[in-house]
MARZAFI-96144 format. One line per field, with one value per residue (C-alpha): x, y, z. Coordinates in nm, 3 decimals. Example, Ala and Ser with C-alpha at 12.3 -4.5 7.8 and 13.67 -1.06 7.14 Angstrom:
BEGIN
u c(1.230, 1.367)
v c(-0.450, -0.106)
w c(0.780, 0.714)
***
This chain:
BEGIN
u c(0.212, 0.467, 0.373, 0.004, 0.090, 0.308, 0.044, -0.211, 0.016, 0.164, -0.095, 0.109, 0.391, 0.425, 0.397, 0.711, 0.948, 1.282, 1.450, 1.821, 1.983, 2.315, 2.597, 2.822, 3.179, 3.512, 3.655, 3.985, 4.161, 4.068, 4.171, 4.511, 4.563, 4.480, 4.731, 5.000, 5.005, 4.832, 5.139, 5.329, 5.022, 4.963, 5.330, 5.301, 4.968, 5.004, 4.676, 4.744, 4.754, 4.384, 4.300, 4.499, 4.446, 4.708, 4.894, 4.975, 4.658, 4.753, 4.938, 5.261, 5.210, 4.890, 5.015, 4.797, 4.461, 4.291, 4.002, 3.712, 3.690, 3.848, 3.763, 3.863, 3.598, 3.519, 3.605, 3.731, 3.687, 3.945, 3.669, 3.360, 3.152, 2.812, 2.763, 2.476, 2.416, 2.321, 2.335, 2.424, 2.365, 2.159, 2.201, 2.264, 2.618, 2.624, 2.832, 2.874, 2.873, 2.887, 2.568, 2.738, 2.565, 2.907, 2.932, 2.707, 2.870, 2.810, 3.121, 3.234, 3.558, 3.597, 3.712, 3.983, 4.113, 4.491, 4.504, 4.561, 4.242, 4.031, 4.173, 4.042, 3.689, 3.402, 3.440, 3.191, 3.211, 3.049, 3.084, 2.855, 2.567, 2.299, 2.174, 2.511, 2.566, 2.923, 2.984, 3.353, 3.406, 3.658, 3.627, 3.848, 3.770, 4.028, 4.117, 4.373, 4.593, 4.556, 4.307, 4.050, 4.032, 3.777, 3.537, 3.163, 2.877, 2.502, 2.323, 2.032, 2.069, 1.875, 1.840, 1.619, 1.448, 1.343, 1.497, 1.655, 1.698, 1.991, 2.180, 2.505, 2.795, 3.169, 3.393, 3.719, 4.033, 4.276, 4.210, 4.480, 4.635, 4.619, 4.280, 4.084, 4.285, 4.159, 3.810, 3.516, 3.313, 3.348, 3.233, 3.040, 2.686, 2.665, 2.344, 2.451, 2.338, 2.425, 2.663, 2.904, 2.914, 3.221, 3.029, 2.806, 2.437, 2.185, 2.287, 2.102, 1.838, 1.764, 1.694, 1.473, 1.267, 1.256, 1.151, 0.885, 1.028, 0.999, 0.690, 0.858, 1.186, 1.308, 1.548, 1.649, 1.918, 1.907, 2.246, 2.270, 2.500, 2.575, 2.508, 2.247, 2.008, 1.701, 1.820, 1.916, 2.275, 2.144, 1.888, 1.859, 1.498, 1.453, 1.127, 1.038, 1.102, 1.017, 0.834, 0.918, 1.291, 1.284, 1.107, 0.985, 0.935, 1.153, 1.359, 1.383, 1.684, 1.700, 2.011, 2.253, 2.407, 2.303, 2.596, 2.675, 2.386, 2.507, 2.333, 2.399, 2.462, 2.204, 2.184, 2.084, 1.917, 1.788, 2.081, 2.230, 2.577, 2.542, 2.608, 2.618, 2.669, 2.760, 2.933, 2.868, 3.093, 2.954, 3.204, 3.040, 3.169, 3.303, 2.958, 2.691, 2.460, 2.284, 2.307, 2.673, 2.799, 3.155, 3.211, 3.099, 3.312, 3.166, 3.299, 3.214, 3.108, 3.035, 2.848, 2.955, 2.857, 2.816, 2.790, 2.576, 2.793, 2.706, 3.035, 3.243, 3.225, 3.380, 3.290, 3.534, 3.603, 3.869, 4.205, 4.227, 3.886, 3.922, 4.256, 4.093, 3.803, 4.039, 4.210, 3.881, 3.764, 4.098, 4.217, 4.593, 4.760, 4.957, 5.248, 5.022, 4.757, 4.499, 4.378, 4.355, 4.153, 4.148, 3.873, 3.834, 3.736, 3.460, 3.182, 3.350, 3.409, 3.205, 2.907, 2.931, 2.618, 2.552, 2.295, 2.119, 1.804, 1.757, 1.765, 2.034, 2.183, 2.391, 2.651, 2.786, 3.140, 3.006, 2.877, 3.164, 3.443, 3.535, 3.631, 3.849, 3.982, 4.350, 4.482, 4.370, 4.336, 4.046, 4.155, 3.952, 3.985, 3.827, 3.548, 3.657, 3.916, 4.068, 3.999, 4.035, 3.783, 3.700, 3.378, 3.228, 3.013, 3.309, 3.492, 3.301, 3.225, 3.136, 2.866, 2.952, 2.829, 2.929, 2.649, 2.414, 2.405, 2.220, 1.992, 1.773, 1.849, 1.605, 1.720, 1.446, 1.537, 1.190, 1.220, 1.603, 1.626, 1.760, 1.560, 1.683, 1.499, 1.633, 1.696, 1.539, 1.797, 1.716, 1.825, 2.189)
v c(-2.393, -2.144, -2.215, -2.138, -1.821, -1.691, -1.767, -1.573, -1.276, -1.278, -1.416, -1.307, -1.552, -1.835, -2.196, -2.297, -2.551, -2.536, -2.874, -2.857, -3.189, -3.241, -3.452, -3.654, -3.648, -3.765, -3.496, -3.328, -3.525, -3.855, -3.725, -3.615, -3.954, -4.138, -3.918, -3.975, -3.601, -3.587, -3.621, -3.343, -3.119, -3.165, -3.105, -2.769, -2.694, -2.825, -2.887, -2.598, -2.362, -2.422, -2.306, -1.982, -1.632, -1.525, -1.204, -1.166, -1.031, -1.051, -1.304, -1.201, -0.982, -0.809, -0.539, -0.265, -0.440, -0.300, -0.480, -0.340, -0.638, -0.977, -1.245, -1.607, -1.859, -2.224, -2.374, -2.727, -2.769, -3.050, -3.272, -3.113, -3.363, -3.228, -2.982, -2.843, -2.624, -2.257, -1.999, -1.629, -1.361, -1.306, -1.528, -1.788, -1.894, -2.221, -2.300, -2.585, -2.464, -2.593, -2.501, -2.412, -2.335, -2.243, -1.920, -1.648, -1.533, -1.632, -1.629, -1.780, -1.741, -1.432, -1.444, -1.202, -1.442, -1.499, -1.825, -2.172, -2.289, -2.048, -2.180, -2.527, -2.414, -2.226, -1.849, -1.566, -1.333, -1.012, -0.846, -1.111, -1.057, -0.802, -0.794, -0.744, -0.440, -0.353, -0.274, -0.194, -0.281, -0.549, -0.840, -1.102, -1.434, -1.599, -1.963, -2.182, -2.175, -1.803, -1.535, -1.551, -1.203, -1.054, -0.781, -0.750, -0.723, -0.786, -1.003, -1.239, -1.572, -1.885, -2.188, -2.486, -2.286, -1.985, -1.640, -1.414, -1.058, -0.827, -1.082, -0.954, -1.192, -1.200, -1.262, -1.413, -1.283, -1.476, -1.826, -1.953, -2.291, -2.630, -2.715, -2.511, -2.655, -3.006, -2.910, -3.023, -2.716, -2.373, -2.159, -2.141, -2.035, -1.953, -2.014, -1.864, -1.538, -1.197, -1.120, -1.378, -1.216, -1.043, -0.938, -0.641, -0.701, -0.975, -1.342, -1.551, -1.703, -1.364, -1.228, -1.525, -1.447, -1.073, -1.135, -1.387, -1.667, -1.929, -2.035, -2.046, -1.897, -2.255, -2.483, -2.842, -3.092, -3.461, -3.625, -3.983, -4.252, -4.393, -4.309, -4.519, -4.481, -4.510, -4.286, -3.918, -3.837, -3.548, -3.273, -2.916, -2.805, -2.426, -2.309, -2.601, -2.968, -3.302, -3.535, -3.837, -3.802, -3.847, -4.050, -3.968, -3.630, -3.326, -3.210, -2.830, -2.663, -2.281, -2.102, -1.981, -1.728, -1.602, -1.607, -1.968, -2.204, -2.240, -2.442, -2.523, -2.869, -2.887, -3.065, -3.430, -3.624, -3.514, -3.621, -3.298, -3.450, -3.511, -3.173, -3.190, -3.504, -3.398, -3.713, -4.050, -4.338, -4.680, -4.962, -5.287, -5.641, -5.818, -5.974, -5.723, -5.645, -5.326, -5.431, -5.533, -5.191, -5.203, -4.830, -4.481, -4.173, -3.824, -3.500, -3.131, -3.158, -2.783, -2.766, -2.690, -2.491, -2.663, -2.538, -2.726, -2.706, -2.866, -2.740, -2.977, -3.353, -3.442, -3.383, -3.147, -3.042, -2.903, -3.076, -3.207, -3.373, -3.502, -3.667, -3.842, -3.946, -4.084, -4.295, -4.430, -4.537, -4.699, -4.448, -4.425, -4.101, -4.093, -3.867, -3.633, -3.559, -3.822, -4.103, -4.455, -4.745, -5.123, -5.197, -5.546, -5.421, -5.177, -5.393, -5.393, -5.018, -4.792, -4.586, -4.208, -4.029, -3.657, -3.514, -3.218, -3.056, -3.334, -3.608, -3.863, -3.886, -4.201, -4.285, -4.639, -4.700, -4.787, -4.432, -4.231, -4.418, -4.301, -4.577, -4.528, -4.770, -4.710, -4.944, -5.291, -5.198, -5.062, -4.789, -4.672, -4.324, -4.160, -3.917, -3.685, -3.410, -3.151, -2.782, -2.525, -2.246, -2.008, -1.809, -1.571, -1.864, -2.101, -2.365, -2.476, -2.821, -2.865, -3.112, -3.186, -3.439, -3.743, -3.637, -3.478, -3.788, -3.972, -3.689, -3.480, -3.117, -2.826, -2.464, -2.221, -1.853, -1.741, -1.880, -1.900, -2.271, -2.598, -2.920, -3.279, -3.599, -3.940, -3.949, -4.225, -4.431, -4.727, -5.070, -5.132)
w c(1.285, 1.150, 0.789, 0.855, 1.045, 0.766, 0.504, 0.706, 0.752, 0.403, 0.161, -0.140, -0.062, -0.308, -0.198, -0.381, -0.229, -0.406, -0.432, -0.502, -0.589, -0.414, -0.554, -0.328, -0.454, -0.320, -0.092, -0.179, 0.094, -0.075, -0.416, -0.286, -0.120, -0.443, -0.629, -0.365, -0.284, 0.053, 0.275, 0.096, 0.104, 0.477, 0.554, 0.379, 0.551, 0.904, 1.092, 1.333, 1.037, 0.979, 1.330, 1.365, 1.239, 0.987, 1.066, 0.695, 0.536, 0.171, -0.043, -0.213, -0.517, -0.398, -0.155, -0.301, -0.253, 0.055, 0.223, 0.419, 0.655, 0.704, 0.956, 1.004, 0.905, 0.974, 0.638, 0.588, 0.216, 0.205, 0.340, 0.185, -0.012, -0.117, -0.403, -0.609, -0.914, -0.942, -1.219, -1.226, -1.487, -1.802, -1.997, -1.728, -1.633, -1.439, -1.130, -0.884, -0.523, -0.169, 0.017, 0.341, 0.672, 0.816, 0.613, 0.472, 0.147, -0.215, -0.432, -0.760, -0.960, -1.175, -1.534, -1.417, -1.151, -1.162, -0.960, -1.100, -0.927, -1.133, -1.460, -1.369, -1.282, -1.440, -1.401, -1.407, -1.708, -1.589, -1.929, -2.082, -1.836, -1.923, -1.562, -1.386, -1.164, -1.076, -0.710, -0.696, -0.330, -0.237, 0.005, 0.166, 0.329, 0.552, 0.490, 0.662, 0.351, 0.281, 0.184, -0.091, -0.242, -0.476, -0.578, -0.518, -0.763, -0.801, -1.051, -1.105, -0.924, -1.016, -0.791, -0.876, -1.149, -0.940, -0.951, -0.689, -0.819, -0.747, -0.538, -0.390, -0.453, -0.482, -0.780, -0.657, -0.823, -0.602, -0.463, -0.228, -0.185, -0.350, -0.200, -0.455, -0.743, -0.664, -0.550, -0.763, -0.668, -0.830, -0.539, -0.213, -0.126, 0.244, 0.440, 0.772, 0.930, 0.786, 1.074, 0.925, 0.583, 0.443, 0.132, 0.220, 0.158, 0.225, 0.208, -0.050, 0.178, 0.337, -0.010, -0.090, 0.219, 0.143, -0.217, -0.103, -0.312, -0.037, 0.151, 0.491, 0.623, 0.658, 0.470, 0.531, 0.434, 0.353, 0.299, 0.175, 0.305, -0.039, -0.399, -0.580, -0.872, -0.648, -0.363, -0.400, -0.318, -0.116, -0.123, -0.004, 0.031, 0.038, 0.192, 0.415, 0.495, 0.336, 0.574, 0.357, 0.424, 0.801, 1.065, 1.414, 1.578, 1.518, 1.815, 1.797, 1.960, 1.996, 1.874, 2.139, 1.898, 1.555, 1.317, 1.264, 1.328, 1.685, 1.954, 2.317, 2.452, 2.729, 3.062, 3.055, 3.335, 3.673, 3.889, 4.033, 4.014, 3.643, 3.482, 3.105, 2.900, 2.549, 2.441, 2.602, 2.503, 2.583, 2.566, 2.462, 2.486, 2.178, 2.137, 2.050, 2.340, 2.433, 2.799, 2.825, 2.931, 3.059, 3.119, 3.030, 2.956, 2.920, 2.775, 2.810, 3.176, 3.195, 2.866, 2.512, 2.208, 1.872, 1.515, 1.265, 0.953, 0.618, 0.470, 0.685, 0.653, 0.989, 1.354, 1.521, 1.878, 2.113, 2.083, 2.439, 2.425, 2.069, 2.154, 2.450, 2.230, 1.964, 2.227, 2.360, 2.014, 1.933, 1.671, 1.615, 1.497, 1.175, 1.088, 0.890, 1.151, 1.059, 1.287, 1.146, 1.281, 1.245, 0.993, 1.137, 1.484, 1.401, 1.544, 1.886, 1.909, 2.140, 2.039, 2.052, 2.171, 2.147, 2.385, 2.223, 2.350, 2.602, 2.338, 2.257, 1.908, 1.878, 1.615, 1.587, 1.468, 1.122, 1.104, 1.257, 1.078, 0.725, 0.482, 0.174, -0.085, -0.150, -0.415, -0.309, 0.058, 0.259, 0.499, 0.798, 0.946, 1.246, 1.162, 1.443, 1.418, 1.650, 1.589, 1.867, 1.811, 2.092, 2.092, 2.350, 2.459, 2.495, 2.283, 1.974, 1.842, 1.475, 1.375, 1.013, 0.760, 0.969, 1.203, 0.948, 0.726, 1.003, 1.107, 0.880, 0.968, 0.951, 0.978, 1.084, 1.040, 1.140, 1.492, 1.511, 1.580, 1.439, 1.421, 1.399, 1.311, 1.211, 0.835, 0.630, 0.445, 0.218, 0.335, 0.248)
***
């Protein structure tokens, strides 16, 4: 077992498992809808804007700020839901962050930030920290609604009561768009590989491994379906996994690329004419029956790449296939890029099954449909969205929280693999 091997090789490692409580909050999209602002916002930030590289590198008014590197990232913070607490500096300054496997940088707002979003969130005051080390280099992270710009520094980071020394992080001085104004989080803590990072230096989890803070080079996520007093809203476990939060065996899938937590959709079945079944839609009759199959549709016949991304709540895929999927599940497009569904027909809708590592992962309509209360009405929205992202390995799918809520996810940096097991949820 990896844990035993590491303990034998590195007897000085601690046995600490860091439990970070995660809060489940309404995503920005839901907040904007409740305020009657969503339609105007999406008109100003069309869906295709979130999927294209901007030619304009800097926002108006910052022409003199030069960046070392800038690269487009997979952020969809309009729909992000799960946040936790960290602290930076001496004495401690507290921040709420997204623990995001789709990025590798740690950043929080700077007290020198000029954006409206910074004024509404907690900001880092470097001049009040006795352990802060000024770096002076600048960084930029590309978002669909513009660039986040900032400067780099190093300071003491605390997570779940344990300390990471000399952690590189970014202080944002410009936060673009309306999304950050409404967001409940202050910043982002990336858990991807170092090759994704815009901030030079080791990502947080790499430093935790190097400083022997964690028992294993492994972290895991449990995301709840609903908030209750007896059930955690979510939990990030740094240094291992919690066997009480999942059931059954773990299916380990090797990474196909080390940047994002990227995996390959593998072949399924022995029939030589069946290539790769990534999504299998099974249409059932109006009366529930696991046998009454009326037809099967499959996607990604030549195989696909998928990113396991805790920073995105939805499941995303190439536009052509997502549009076909929306049609098959009975989702109707709106004028602002969302897909609505008839809440009264959910029990008759098809299942969607992902085949990963030779195993099937099935979502019923109750799991892939997002429900929101708007006034006195219940609205139902598809949990799938179209994003066209091309990688050297081919088009990318994103497995966000719609998927990860049902399956406990384990991220193993020691062996470069992702594990899935069915999450335990209390009876509802």
